[in-house]
PANURO-869932 format. One line per field, with one value per residue (C-alpha): x, y, z; residue in one letter; residue number from 1. Coordinates in steps of 0.2 Angstrom, whole numbers. Example, Ala and Ser with C-alpha at 12.3 -4.5 7.8 and 13.67 -1.06 7.14 Angstrom:
! PANURO-869932
x: c(62:68)
y: c(-22:-5)
z: c(39:36)
res: c(a:s)
n: c(1:2)
//
This chain:
! PANURO-869932
x: c(0:7:-6:-19:-36:-49:-67:-74:-90:-89:-102:-112:-120:-105:-93:-75:-58:-42:-27:-9:4:19:36:42:33:46:61:73:86:81:85:74:72:73:62:45:30:11:-2:-19:-33:-48:-63:-79:-95:-107:-118:-104:-101:-83:-72:-54:-44:-41:-59:-64:-55:-54:-46:-34:-18:-5:12:28:47:58:75:89:104:112:112:127:136:151:160:169:179:190:201:208:225:222:230:220:226:209:197:183:179:164:160:148:138:132:119:107:96:82:69:74:85:75:89:107:117:134:146:161:174:163:148:132:134:119:104:94:76:67:58:75:82:67:74:91:87:105:118:120:134:138:153:166:175:193:200:216:216:213:195:186:171:159:142:127:114:97:85:66:68:79:95:110:128:141:157:174:181:190:204:210:217:209:217:222:238:254:262:249:249:268:265:253:265:273:285:292:292:303:315:316:320:333:341:341:348:362:366:367:379:390:390:396:409:415:416:426:438:440:443:456:465:465:472:486:491:493:504)
y: c(0:17:26:23:30:33:38:52:63:80:92:77:76:72:58:61:52:57:49:48:45:35:42:27:34:48:37:28:15:19:38:53:56:75:83:91:81:82:72:68:61:52:45:37:34:20:28:28:47:51:66:71:86:91:88:106:122:128:111:110:102:97:102:102:100:89:97:93:99:115:128:129:146:152:169:176:192:190:176:173:183:194:211:222:239:247:259:246:228:220:203:190:177:161:151:136:126:113:122:140:153:162:174:179:189:197:201:213:215:206:217:214:223:217:207:200:194:182:196:203:187:183:197:188:170:163:176:193:206:219:232:232:249:251:252:257:240:222:217:201:194:180:175:166:158:151:141:139:124:133:124:136:137:150:152:153:171:178:190:202:220:232:250:260:267:258:264:255:240:239:241:227:215:205:197:214:221:206:208:226:224:211:222:237:226:220:238:244:229:233:252:248:237:250:263:252:248:266:270:256:262:280:275:264:279:291:279)
z: c(0:-5:6:19:20:34:32:43:44:38:46:51:34:22:21:18:17:25:15:21:8:14:13:3:-12:-12:-10:-22:-17:1:0:-3:-21:-24:-37:-40:-37:-40:-31:-38:-27:-35:-26:-30:-19:-18:-31:-43:-42:-44:-41:-40:-34:-52:-58:-62:-67:-49:-44:-30:-37:-24:-30:-20:-21:-11:-9:4:-6:-4:-18:-29:-31:-40:-38:-53:-55:-40:-33:-16:-15:-30:-31:-43:-49:-52:-44:-44:-49:-56:-47:-54:-45:-54:-44:-46:-36:-40:-29:-33:-24:-10:-4:-7:6:0:14:12:25:38:35:25:8:-2:1:-14:-11:-21:-31:-36:-40:-52:-63:-62:-62:-66:-61:-53:-55:-43:-40:-27:-24:-20:-3:6:15:10:6:11:1:5:0:8:-3:4:-7:-6:5:18:13:13:8:13:3:10:12:-3:2:-11:-13:-24:-27:-42:-33:-38:-22:-11:-22:-19:0:0:-10:4:-8:-15:3:9:-6:-3:15:12:-1:11:25:13:8:26:30:15:20:37:31:19:32:44:30:26:44:46:30:36:53:45:34:49:58)
res: c(x:x:x:x:x:x:x:x:x:x:x:x:x:x:x:x:x:x:x:x:x:x:x:x:x:x:x:x:x:x:x:x:x:x:x:x:x:x:x:x:x:x:x:x:x:x:x:x:x:x:x:x:x:x:x:x:x:x:x:x:x:x:x:x:x:x:x:x:x:x:x:x:x:x:x:x:x:x:x:x:x:x:x:x:x:x:x:x:x:x:x:x:x:x:x:x:x:x:x:x:x:x:x:x:x:x:x:x:x:x:x:x:x:x:x:x:x:x:x:x:x:x:x:x:x:x:x:x:x:x:x:x:x:x:x:x:x:x:x:x:x:x:x:x:x:x:x:x:x:x:x:x:x:x:x:x:x:x:x:x:x:x:x:x:x:x:x:x:x:x:x:x:x:x:x:x:x:x:x:x:x:x:x:x:x:x:x:x:x:x:x:x:x:x:x:x:x:x:x:x:x:x:x:x:x:x:x)
n: c(1:2:3:4:5:6:7:8:9:10:11:12:13:14:15:16:17:18:19:20:21:22:23:24:25:26:27:28:29:30:31:32:33:34:35:36:37:38:39:40:41:42:43:44:45:46:47:48:49:50:51:52:53:54:55:56:57:58:59:60:61:62:63:64:65:66:67:68:69:70:71:72:73:74:75:76:77:78:79:80:81:82:83:84:85:86:87:88:89:90:91:92:93:94:95:96:97:98:99:100:101:102:103:104:105:106:107:108:109:110:111:112:113:114:115:116:117:118:119:120:121:122:123:124:125:126:127:128:129:130:131:132:133:134:135:136:137:138:139:140:141:142:143:144:145:146:147:148:149:150:151:152:153:154:155:156:157:158:159:160:161:162:163:164:165:166:167:168:169:170:171:172:173:174:175:176:177:178:179:180:181:182:183:184:185:186:187:188:189:190:191:192:193:194:195:196:197:198:199:200:201:202:203:204:205:206:207)
//
């Protein structure tokens, strides 16, 4: 049996039936089979009168989606560790989900930057592009996506530096700073050795 039914009185003058559909109907190989479903109920009384929940134009179809998987989201335009010399950068989100995206929240530097509702996402069903402006410090970007079944996913932080200044780009380049520091340290050591050598030579000539 895929379902069980129980007769009951309705308003003491009508007979009705309450049906319970078993969970196994929506399983495949012992696991929940995700997807969209529609249930149709048909009944017939002892006088051979029949009806269903789709018998007329104002019928009441039972439609629903089973979804336990988190949405999929991909961020393009910036990568972790990027150093971008520009005043701004366009970032594009690509997303998908079997039950539909309900909400997207974009975080920038640990604070909510944009919140996209289902109504707004209806205008952008597959992707959304937004702009990040430059900053004198590093930026941190992450995105949380919630689908219609309340499954959610949050991306890892993407850390990048975005600024049009060549000097600030240099200051935020750890490798170049390390090389510069090493070169300066070597130059100082050589200068000290040269000064000492000259002093010894001058002392020797005076004696």
